[in-house]
Steps between C-alpha positions, in 0.01 A plus 500: 500500500163365375665202343694427823174528702313278259758227535460488875138595579148393398370711212235680727780627728709666228448878493343625176693827520836586650661840546817619671471803723752702682275480809148381593278806527371543853174645631457723801500205730837378381347200322513435121284740307291253288337784312835629377612143412187429305558815295854393407544435123674160479761426247409205278853367551553192284132446434426505125278789389271429210370817339151518350491363149154597389265804546281298730799404722617857503155623613471232771854560623433877534177449695647233729819696573288808582269299729782321676712815545784362288724678247441215263413120490615229264243298303596181688534651845256332746245748650519321833873574514462866393271647760184368339270486805127492429452876542786577255349250259161665522663828419638348182189319385274804475729724282561197284132458438461869424805527267443175308121476506539135601415325830769319688367407849706526816493122534637458147760774553634328818482154351693601184763662718720664232478777243543261212209274615264794558578644162423162329171485690398849381490377143193284565358690799134606477420866426444729796192710565546869438680662794407812672781737588521690835367852447557758764226771548618745771180697482277198573342519851389138542588153383348156529666269749735226384389143570743487793378832637138370487593199701685712755209741529266211578752374756523839664121516536474154649768531765439654839863562599544782237858377436429200273634692193761720687868448406799640685881489453787594722786677332839606643622848400874569525654830414344841524181488698291795372129508591426780245664291227309198601175684491575644159599161361180338645278777356666455166414133498133576562500763226656263246293188577130553468396181687644634829253796489198295397185419695238241423172641366191376327406530138172341388534240766862418418801595722746739336820668602447871535833686456536807725754785506842451658495538876782493756608164635469471874847463651529431872845567645625332825853596629632201689866602513656452842217294650603191700209305361512631144470157342198408703335828438569486129341154486192621673466801264560288201231250599252778566569671167465175307147444630351811339169439339407703192150598415509441126204713436647810663864481596752648267791464443531126541850547638630585857851509630632483852865604563682354789824697562754255646823708453623812325541305170265207552120477501236235428209584277166311553329542161131401510259473210202294385526199273241651268762760411832306544648154492827331582662609176406863571737528794799526259350806338407654834852455637663650189273803508536548874877490456475780249532298182156507333442255212499642158185338375221305660153363425182631673278233643196673343644443158541131576138483613383652171705255302352211701151620418588543132646144479196351676278653226685324222275224362612158625781637719352360819386173343848340513560559875145406582534170327832431675377574849174310449715185446770575747265572788259214429482289808753700694453514879600820687765429768268561793633185676813696581309707752360444840180672392364691198368836600189600311339831458685824582857390573728708716792447258735506805867410439782366706848435371773243561832613361809281455831597337589281202867400505684612188607139447140394479409774258805413283393134502147590394638699206736216401221246517274722278776548240583132495140401448407778254252668727495828706563542868127584531417148387727354767335699778149429350576127502637499850185680620291239329677220679488683837134575461421145433704378801377753752139549426333281248446192713328221316296735282538529123634857487749722672585863457773627286565809296737735334527856396604526146592799288225707351512709178846579371607854590631700210583784741547537875192582695338548840181292522364152542565365150453137604269209436352272762496149348411146619774241478391144520756225580411138464701269731489130434633222726821475293558871444865586554613851593661549163177393327313745718753774400427456140124481555504817705692696246279382211180560685604850618608589151165391352319698768690816407430433133134497578469804730248767449190372690392643836485290814123501480507365140739229607275396790201492266697276249591275795132453556505428870350694793717720717355694792525882495846616590663164444750505213513206255874468564574599863869403474768687306877533470683812392861470389677838450642493145858578423550855387315678777766755630611451856679836510462840336761774482447876483736790478584483872282216639456127480179309566510129589195267509482350848181315434124496488314567828192319637187712484268295717297401195519227239367466148471118525466268801848352430778666296867408471739782405856445385649846517843646432641773711837679533573259784417183314187295420219418737206266499176645643184305578202738537186342639158598625473364859126471463556230229821331627623478855836671545662174623397329180641786296832454676487132419431582137801730492721232650376239258542727200859580592588134568348390174666771295834420670465132432399556137818678409751313724676195367557287813352155554350585833280778357218264395459416868548867598216599278278247668605604839390852407141388489338628821297268724136608479293476813124488540295811470345657808207731505457739195784348305767571748820293461744381769850543357829333577706736723833403346507802277826658395517871425835463328420246238652699218830527681492131597438405133800714401730339751410135454582459133698590196227558233532319177213559260328244296361212711136431550383492864318178463409248229136576555251690715310283747529160341184317423257798518284607214611781263388839617428831347640817655364839407637831624538857394780635293587865496800718454648757730 
């Protein structure tokens, strides 16, 4: 089959793995269950398997297979064709460093691309600094905050909405709906994961996480069975529940659940927490444990914080990232030109969202383009956002906003907690930069940023050397791409939980964030913006431009160069306090129109260049994982 396809299709359109199934697994909505498909172990078919030949290749193959969730991997199998997205790669790099005592950076790992190449690099790789293992201490009552938690604590104090760090998910429960069982499962989660029963205290002028005893999780129950307006009422209740503001100095646990009973065997769960205790990857653990299938082992966030502190005290450990960021951020200009105004002082951290379904054809084309160019889907979305930011907001200035959320520390075990890094990603766009050139630059720059993580946002701002008003982040633009492997469904003895999506909380952590999320119903693109920084009409234009540019970047049709240029909105003059008059020809169904109008064929660049004749620009944005 592969040979037949290769004889008729461009290389980037040939599937890397093929399996024959009796039937496509379906989700609760009747659509293909992507999570079940992703978990399928593919037969290698006629592909030649090359077994490890040396001890180094055996060690690398074992770590890579474990990180990628594969039963095995050949020494010549390309990582990009074997599930090697950046988060999986990060999970492989750390244990390799610990088991070999040698440093192979994430950028080198992704560039080498095979077990054989990484094993050869290990022979001459520099020695790693002594590592510090995670050490659990159940009797300990307080821990330092991780770097991410410190940033979030600062954010929570600056915002006036109270929901800047709130996170909420909507889950669909099918099967036996038992409120006592739900309460017991939720209470068990809090008992197992210390961070959910922590409050922020003070120790010698430093914020610490004080771990309290287990307490019951508040569970609000609303029976909507038989109501004529059940859907409307469920939406109102979900919206209200998602806007809960936690007092991080007093409230415990940092978990609340609202149950909306829709039928005898169907209910929606609104699960609300705070980002200082959870992140996007935590939802998989929460779903599994709520469904009655608790994870066997997990890491406590306090242990991670202690390891961070121990590593920071290693002589010279912080010199390497400090040297890198001093050079990388030199001369960088924050992307303030994207916004109507920059709000100084105590920001409200308000958040409004624009959600658009991503057609499956578009998502498939993004993945195909990523594989054909040796990058990850994250790099494709990051590059598209860079181009969209330049077209919609930078004007004639030298900088525009861009950003990405990249994986933080590799996770040896499952966890509940914000184990992420917030990193700047700086893209340099020249007059002749093609989209494929931008893809490679985005991948390389993001990988280097991850390799040099470990400094706080305050330290990064100090290394940048510029002046930022209080409450104004160095990188007010970010993009978060949900990595493969986050479960979309969880099964218990007599229940099933499906992830319907993340809910708006009325707050925002940055003035402009783009989310690419996966749900049981498919992927969605969400633009979250602070209306005090950017007018809602301009945020809608940004969303339209981003989708048009992304579509044109992966579609192989001659007219798409013109289509990408038509996607650029017409900017009108400002009126009063930065207000913007917007074109009224806005389409709420852009995602569906994109899906209808083309057959997606990955691989083409959307344009030979960005804005011919203009000077090269530097784009700087934030990168953080979910």
